[in-house]
Structures are given as structure tokens and as C-alpha cells.
C-alpha positions in Angstrom: 0.0 -0.1 0.1 1.3 3.4 -0.5 1.2 6.0 2.2 2.8 9.5 2.4 5.6 10.0 5.3 6.6 13.9 5.8 5.4 14.3 2.5 6.9 11.7 0.5 5.4 8.7 -1.1 6.4 5.3 0.3 5.3 1.5 0.1 4.4 -0.2 3.2 3.0 -3.8 3.2 -1.0 -4.3 3.7 -1.7 -3.8 7.3 1.2 -2.0 8.3 1.2 0.0 11.6 2.7 3.2 12.7 5.5 1.3 13.9 6.2 -0.3 10.8 6.4 3.4 9.1 8.7 4.5 11.7 10.8 1.7 10.8 10.8 2.3 7.3 12.6 5.4 7.8 15.1 4.2 10.3 13.7 6.3 12.7 14.1 6.1 16.5 11.2 5.0 18.9 12.1 8.0 21.1 12.3 11.6 21.0 9.8 11.6 18.0 6.1 12.1 17.6 3.9 10.7 15.3 0.6 12.2 13.6 -1.4 10.3 11.2 -4.0 12.0 8.8 -3.6 15.1 11.5 -4.4 13.4 14.6 -1.7 12.4 17.3 -0.9 8.9 18.0 0.3 8.2 21.5 3.5 6.1 21.5 1.6 3.8 23.1 -0.8 3.0 20.3 1.9 2.9 17.6 2.2 -1.1 17.1 -1.6 -1.2 17.4 -2.6 1.7 14.8 -3.2 0.4 11.5 -2.4 2.5 8.6 -4.7 2.9 5.4 -4.1 3.4 2.2 -3.2 7.0 1.3 -2.7 7.9 5.0 -0.7 10.7 5.5 2.0 10.4 8.5 3.9 13.4 9.7 7.0 12.1 11.8 8.4 15.1 13.9 11.6 15.1 15.9 12.0 17.0 19.1 15.1 19.1 19.1 16.7 20.9 22.0 18.4 24.1 22.0 17.7 27.8 21.9 
């Protein structure tokens, strides 16, 4: 299935979860926040949140500094 991650189209397996999307990016599992179709997904729900065809996923990394 095709999804959009941070504005870039990617292909994931059918039934992929938010956790699978992060793994496809090589993103760390800490220090990031994820939103699917504009809704923040709590970290505890990443493995259980299935993605649908065409889902728009935003992965944000926390940055410290000033």
C-alpha cells in the first residue's frame, strides 16, 4: 500500500502500523512524535494503529536548543 510520510510517498506492506512506518524511515522510537491524517498517535498505540492506503503520516523529531 502507498502512504505519505513527511510529504514523500512510500510503499508499505498491507496492514502496516505506525511502528512499521517508523521502521521504514529508520527513525528512532524515542524523541519523536507521530501524527496520522492530522491526529497525534500516542506512542503506546503505535504498534496497534494500522495505516490505510493513502494515509498521511508526519514524523516530528524533538530538538533541544535555543
